[in-house]
OpenMM code with the backbone's topology and positions (N, CA, C; nanometers):
from openmm import Vec3, app, unit

residues = "MET LYS TYR ILE ASP ASN LEU ILE GLN ILE ASP THR ASN THR TRP ILE VAL LEU ARG GLU ILE ARG GLN HIS PRO LYS ALA ILE ILE HIS LYS ILE THR ASP THR THR GLY ALA ASP ARG TYR MET VAL MET LYS TRP GLU SER ASP PRO ALA GLN ARG ARG MET THR GLY ILE TYR ASN GLY LEU THR GLU ALA GLU LYS THR VAL PRO TRP PRO SER THR ARG PRO THR THR GLN SER ASN ARG GLY ILE GLY PRO GLY GLY TYR GLN".split()
positions = [
    Vec3(2.9213, 10.6912, 7.8861),
    Vec3(2.7944, 10.7462, 7.9311),
    Vec3(2.6906, 10.7291, 7.8210),
    Vec3(2.5692, 10.7131, 7.8630),
    Vec3(2.4608, 10.6899, 7.7691),
    Vec3(2.3446, 10.7818, 7.8056),
    Vec3(2.2817, 10.8416, 7.7034),
    Vec3(2.1693, 10.9326, 7.7262),
    Vec3(2.0447, 10.8732, 7.6625),
    Vec3(1.9403, 10.8528, 7.7424),
    Vec3(1.8125, 10.8023, 7.6920),
    Vec3(1.7027, 10.8890, 7.7511),
    Vec3(1.6289, 10.9592, 7.6654),
    Vec3(1.5196, 11.0450, 7.7104),
    Vec3(1.5634, 11.1346, 7.8254),
    Vec3(1.5143, 11.1071, 7.9440),
    Vec3(1.5453, 11.1908, 8.0599),
    Vec3(1.6418, 11.1227, 8.1561),
    Vec3(1.7137, 11.0223, 8.1061),
    Vec3(1.8123, 10.9512, 8.1868),
    Vec3(1.9503, 10.9683, 8.1258),
    Vec3(2.0493, 10.9876, 8.2104),
    Vec3(2.1881, 10.9856, 8.1663),
    Vec3(2.2558, 10.8743, 8.2444),
    Vec3(2.3055, 10.7734, 8.1728),
    Vec3(2.3770, 10.6652, 8.2394),
    Vec3(2.5200, 10.7108, 8.2641),
    Vec3(2.5606, 10.7171, 8.3915),
    Vec3(2.6934, 10.7689, 8.4241),
    Vec3(2.7940, 10.6583, 8.4545),
    Vec3(2.7462, 10.5381, 8.4816),
    Vec3(2.8324, 10.4207, 8.4885),
    Vec3(2.7447, 10.2986, 8.4655),
    Vec3(2.8003, 10.1804, 8.4785),
    Vec3(2.7272, 10.0584, 8.4450),
    Vec3(2.5940, 10.0457, 8.5177),
    Vec3(2.5884, 10.0878, 8.6432),
    Vec3(2.4695, 10.0665, 8.7259),
    Vec3(2.4114, 10.1933, 8.7866),
    Vec3(2.4368, 10.3088, 8.7251),
    Vec3(2.3889, 10.4351, 8.7822),
    Vec3(2.3357, 10.5273, 8.6729),
    Vec3(2.2174, 10.5850, 8.6983),
    Vec3(2.1546, 10.6785, 8.6056),
    Vec3(2.1160, 10.8053, 8.6798),
    Vec3(2.1296, 10.9186, 8.6125),
    Vec3(2.0818, 11.0470, 8.6622),
    Vec3(1.9487, 11.0746, 8.5925),
    Vec3(1.8474, 11.1159, 8.6692),
    Vec3(1.7151, 11.1465, 8.6139),
    Vec3(1.7017, 11.2974, 8.6026),
    Vec3(1.6699, 11.3436, 8.4818),
    Vec3(1.6492, 11.4862, 8.4564),
    Vec3(1.5005, 11.5130, 8.4399),
    Vec3(1.4588, 11.6308, 8.4768),
    Vec3(1.3202, 11.6713, 8.4573),
    Vec3(1.3176, 11.8109, 8.3967),
    Vec3(1.2623, 11.9092, 8.4674),
    Vec3(1.2391, 12.0407, 8.4083),
    Vec3(1.3657, 12.1216, 8.3848),
    Vec3(1.4679, 12.1053, 8.4664),
    Vec3(1.5919, 12.1819, 8.4498),
    Vec3(1.7022, 12.0839, 8.4132),
    Vec3(1.7452, 12.0862, 8.2901),
    Vec3(1.8419, 11.9871, 8.2418),
    Vec3(1.9785, 11.9959, 8.3085),
    Vec3(2.0109, 12.1089, 8.3701),
    Vec3(2.1400, 12.1230, 8.4367),
    Vec3(2.1345, 12.0793, 8.5831),
    Vec3(2.0160, 12.0440, 8.6322),
    Vec3(2.0005, 12.0068, 8.7729),
    Vec3(1.9241, 11.8750, 8.7822),
    Vec3(1.9911, 11.7655, 8.8183),
    Vec3(1.9218, 11.6366, 8.8281),
    Vec3(1.8092, 11.6399, 8.9311),
    Vec3(1.7110, 11.5549, 8.9094),
    Vec3(1.5989, 11.5419, 9.0029),
    Vec3(1.6187, 11.4205, 9.0940),
    Vec3(1.6823, 11.3149, 9.0400),
    Vec3(1.7029, 11.1921, 9.1174),
    Vec3(1.8201, 11.1145, 9.0590),
    Vec3(1.8629, 11.0148, 9.1338),
    Vec3(1.9663, 10.9228, 9.0875),
    Vec3(1.9132, 10.7816, 9.1102),
    Vec3(1.9363, 10.6932, 9.0138),
    Vec3(1.8908, 10.5548, 9.0239),
    Vec3(2.0132, 10.4643, 9.0238),
    Vec3(2.0199, 10.3756, 9.1237),
    Vec3(2.1284, 10.2782, 9.1338),
    Vec3(2.0714, 10.1387, 9.1116),
    Vec3(2.1333, 10.0609, 9.0227),
    Vec3(2.0971, 9.9202, 9.0076),
    Vec3(2.1682, 9.8440, 9.1182),
    Vec3(2.0914, 9.7687, 9.1965),
    Vec3(2.1462, 9.6909, 9.3067),
    Vec3(2.0971, 9.5472, 9.2936),
    Vec3(2.1536, 9.4571, 9.3703),
    Vec3(2.1120, 9.3172, 9.3706),
    Vec3(2.0568, 9.2841, 9.5082),
    Vec3(1.9364, 9.2241, 9.5116),
    Vec3(1.8785, 9.1898, 9.6414),
    Vec3(1.9339, 9.0556, 9.6906),
    Vec3(1.8856, 9.0080, 9.8050),
    Vec3(1.9396, 8.8864, 9.8657),
    Vec3(1.9115, 8.7605, 9.7850),
    Vec3(1.8147, 8.7663, 9.6928),
    Vec3(1.7860, 8.6506, 9.6072),
    Vec3(1.8679, 8.6533, 9.4788),
    Vec3(1.9429, 8.7609, 9.4578),
    Vec3(2.0225, 8.7751, 9.3359),
    Vec3(1.9509, 8.8497, 9.2245),
    Vec3(1.8289, 8.8968, 9.2515),
    Vec3(1.7515, 8.9696, 9.1505),
    Vec3(1.7949, 9.1159, 9.1442),
    Vec3(1.7894, 9.1717, 9.0234),
    Vec3(1.8207, 9.3134, 9.0054),
    Vec3(1.7064, 9.3989, 9.0579),
    Vec3(1.7411, 9.5062, 9.1253),
    Vec3(1.6455, 9.6053, 9.1735),
    Vec3(1.7023, 9.7430, 9.1416),
    Vec3(1.6149, 9.8430, 9.1403),
    Vec3(1.6550, 9.9797, 9.1061),
    Vec3(1.6135, 10.0721, 9.2197),
    Vec3(1.7134, 10.1288, 9.2880),
    Vec3(1.6904, 10.2150, 9.4033),
    Vec3(1.6921, 10.3610, 9.3585),
    Vec3(1.5840, 10.4325, 9.3876),
    Vec3(1.5717, 10.5735, 9.3512),
    Vec3(1.6062, 10.6581, 9.4734),
    Vec3(1.6909, 10.7589, 9.4496),
    Vec3(1.7278, 10.8518, 9.5561),
    Vec3(1.7038, 10.9941, 9.5084),
    Vec3(1.6431, 11.0755, 9.5949),
    Vec3(1.6229, 11.2176, 9.5652),
    Vec3(1.7598, 11.2821, 9.5519),
    Vec3(1.7802, 11.3583, 9.4452),
    Vec3(1.9102, 11.4189, 9.4182),
    Vec3(1.9396, 11.5357, 9.5106),
    Vec3(2.0585, 11.5380, 9.5638),
    Vec3(2.1189, 11.6513, 9.6338),
    Vec3(2.2648, 11.6524, 9.5916),
    Vec3(2.3246, 11.7699, 9.5757),
    Vec3(2.4649, 11.7752, 9.5343),
    Vec3(2.5569, 11.7158, 9.6408),
    Vec3(2.5176, 11.7248, 9.7675),
    Vec3(2.5920, 11.6616, 9.8764),
    Vec3(2.5382, 11.5195, 9.8936),
    Vec3(2.6171, 11.4162, 9.8622),
    Vec3(2.5675, 11.2788, 9.8718),
    Vec3(2.5105, 11.2421, 10.0091),
    Vec3(2.5593, 11.3021, 10.1154),
    Vec3(2.5081, 11.2726, 10.2495),
    Vec3(2.3642, 11.3198, 10.2682),
    Vec3(2.3180, 11.4110, 10.1836),
    Vec3(2.1822, 11.4649, 10.1943),
    Vec3(2.0813, 11.3910, 10.1059),
    Vec3(2.1263, 11.2973, 10.0234),
    Vec3(2.0347, 11.2216, 9.9368),
    Vec3(1.9523, 11.1249, 10.0209),
    Vec3(1.8269, 11.1063, 9.9813),
    Vec3(1.7372, 11.0174, 10.0538),
    Vec3(1.6726, 10.9192, 9.9574),
    Vec3(1.6645, 10.7909, 10.0004),
    Vec3(1.6003, 10.6889, 9.9189),
    Vec3(1.4499, 10.7139, 9.9160),
    Vec3(1.3915, 10.7027, 9.7962),
    Vec3(1.2470, 10.7202, 9.7836),
    Vec3(1.1764, 10.5912, 9.7448),
    Vec3(1.2522, 10.4885, 9.7042),
    Vec3(1.1900, 10.3611, 9.6716),
    Vec3(1.2843, 10.2658, 9.6017),
    Vec3(1.2441, 10.1380, 9.5991),
    Vec3(1.3172, 10.0336, 9.5272),
    Vec3(1.2173, 9.9656, 9.4345),
    Vec3(1.2565, 9.9463, 9.3081),
    Vec3(1.1649, 9.8985, 9.2050),
    Vec3(1.2263, 9.7827, 9.1269),
    Vec3(1.1409, 9.7079, 9.0564),
    Vec3(1.1850, 9.5905, 8.9809),
    Vec3(1.2511, 9.6240, 8.8485),
    Vec3(1.2235, 9.7412, 8.7929),
    Vec3(1.2792, 9.7764, 8.6627),
    Vec3(1.3202, 9.9222, 8.6550),
    Vec3(1.4105, 9.9518, 8.5617),
    Vec3(1.4583, 10.0887, 8.5436),
    Vec3(1.3456, 10.1814, 8.4992),
    Vec3(1.2631, 10.1376, 8.4055),
    Vec3(1.1523, 10.2204, 8.3574),
    Vec3(1.0544, 10.2505, 8.4702),
    Vec3(1.0223, 10.1487, 8.5486),
    Vec3(0.9320, 10.1679, 8.6630),
    Vec3(0.9911, 10.2687, 8.7617),
    Vec3(1.1195, 10.2562, 8.7905),
    Vec3(1.1863, 10.3481, 8.8832),
    Vec3(1.1848, 10.4907, 8.8295),
    Vec3(1.2171, 10.5076, 8.7012),
    Vec3(1.2217, 10.6412, 8.6401),
    Vec3(1.0849, 10.7084, 8.6430),
    Vec3(0.9794, 10.6313, 8.6233),
    Vec3(0.8440, 10.6879, 8.6212),
    Vec3(0.7990, 10.7408, 8.7569),
    Vec3(0.8643, 10.6997, 8.8653),
    Vec3(0.8250, 10.7473, 8.9983),
    Vec3(0.8807, 10.8851, 9.0306),
    Vec3(0.9766, 10.9320, 8.9519),
    Vec3(1.0348, 11.0647, 8.9756),
    Vec3(0.9398, 11.1673, 8.9147),
    Vec3(0.8846, 11.2565, 8.9959),
    Vec3(0.7791, 11.3457, 8.9471),
    Vec3(0.8275, 11.4528, 8.8500),
    Vec3(0.7376, 11.4878, 8.7606),
    Vec3(0.7543, 11.6041, 8.6733),
    Vec3(0.6945, 11.7229, 8.7462),
    Vec3(0.7285, 11.8443, 8.7058),
    Vec3(0.6666, 11.9597, 8.7725),
    Vec3(0.5158, 11.9603, 8.7496),
    Vec3(0.4453, 12.0077, 8.8482),
    Vec3(0.3004, 12.0157, 8.8392),
    Vec3(0.2600, 12.1273, 8.7438),
    Vec3(0.1526, 12.1045, 8.6705),
    Vec3(0.0978, 12.2096, 8.5845),
    Vec3(-0.0149, 12.2845, 8.6558),
    Vec3(-0.0474, 12.2394, 8.7789),
    Vec3(-0.1507, 12.3077, 8.8575),
    Vec3(-0.0938, 12.4358, 8.9161),
    Vec3(-0.1729, 12.5396, 8.9243),
    Vec3(-0.1254, 12.6605, 8.9921),
    Vec3(-0.1030, 12.6314, 9.1403),
    Vec3(-0.0028, 12.6947, 9.1976),
    Vec3(0.0258, 12.6767, 9.3392),
    Vec3(-0.0794, 12.7484, 9.4222),
    Vec3(-0.1356, 12.6758, 9.5173),
    Vec3(-0.2329, 12.7333, 9.6101),
    Vec3(-0.1866, 12.7032, 9.7520),
    Vec3(-0.2525, 12.7609, 9.8481),
    Vec3(-0.2172, 12.7362, 9.9881),
    Vec3(-0.2286, 12.5878, 10.0208),
    Vec3(-0.3242, 12.5173, 9.9618),
    Vec3(-0.3485, 12.3775, 9.9973),
    Vec3(-0.2524, 12.2798, 9.9307),
    Vec3(-0.1838, 12.3184, 9.8225),
    Vec3(-0.0967, 12.2205, 9.7570),
    Vec3(0.0513, 12.2574, 9.7632),
    Vec3(0.0901, 12.3449, 9.8535),
    Vec3(0.2312, 12.3786, 9.8723),
    Vec3(0.2984, 12.2742, 9.9587),
    Vec3(0.4297, 12.2640, 9.9446),
    Vec3(0.5054, 12.1790, 10.0357),
    Vec3(0.5666, 12.0589, 9.9680),
    Vec3(0.5932, 11.9601, 10.0473),
    Vec3(0.6654, 11.8421, 10.0035),
    Vec3(0.5665, 11.7395, 9.9494),
    Vec3(0.5989, 11.6845, 9.8345),
    Vec3(0.5136, 11.5848, 9.7722),
    Vec3(0.5570, 11.4436, 9.8067),
    Vec3(0.5002, 11.3441, 9.7385),
    Vec3(0.5345, 11.2049, 9.7633),
    Vec3(0.6835, 11.1800, 9.7414),
    Vec3(0.7410, 11.0955, 9.8218),
    Vec3(0.8815, 11.0605, 9.8070),
    Vec3(0.9770, 11.1696, 9.8509),
    Vec3(0.9278, 11.2735, 9.9153),
    Vec3(1.0134, 11.3803, 9.9630),
    Vec3(1.0488, 11.4841, 9.8589),
    Vec3(0.9870, 11.4766, 9.7409),
    Vec3(1.0148, 11.5726, 9.6343),
    Vec3(0.9341, 11.6993, 9.6542),
    Vec3(0.9897, 11.8115, 9.6114),
    Vec3(0.9170, 11.9376, 9.6155),
    Vec3(0.8622, 11.9674, 9.4790),
] * unit.nanometer
topology = app.Topology()
chain = topology.addChain("A")
for resn in residues:
    res = topology.addResidue(resn, chain)
    for name in ("N", "CA", "C"):
        topology.addAtom(name, app.Element.getBySymbol(name[0]), res)
């Protein structure tokens, strides 16, 4: 396993993305190969039950994929900004 900033590499092609709570992952990134043979990085919203995980995007690089996983907002919660954000994240 390898730890880099907010990523923990758990196998050759899989990373866990951490954000505000280090004991609870925010997303998982899988390195996959597309039909042309190019590497791609698929981001999935983390759920402890794998059947509940949802893909939020596919990206050309690991850094690009990691940057799409949101950090907590520093804005105060108001009636207008409650709910689900981009990519299905809360």
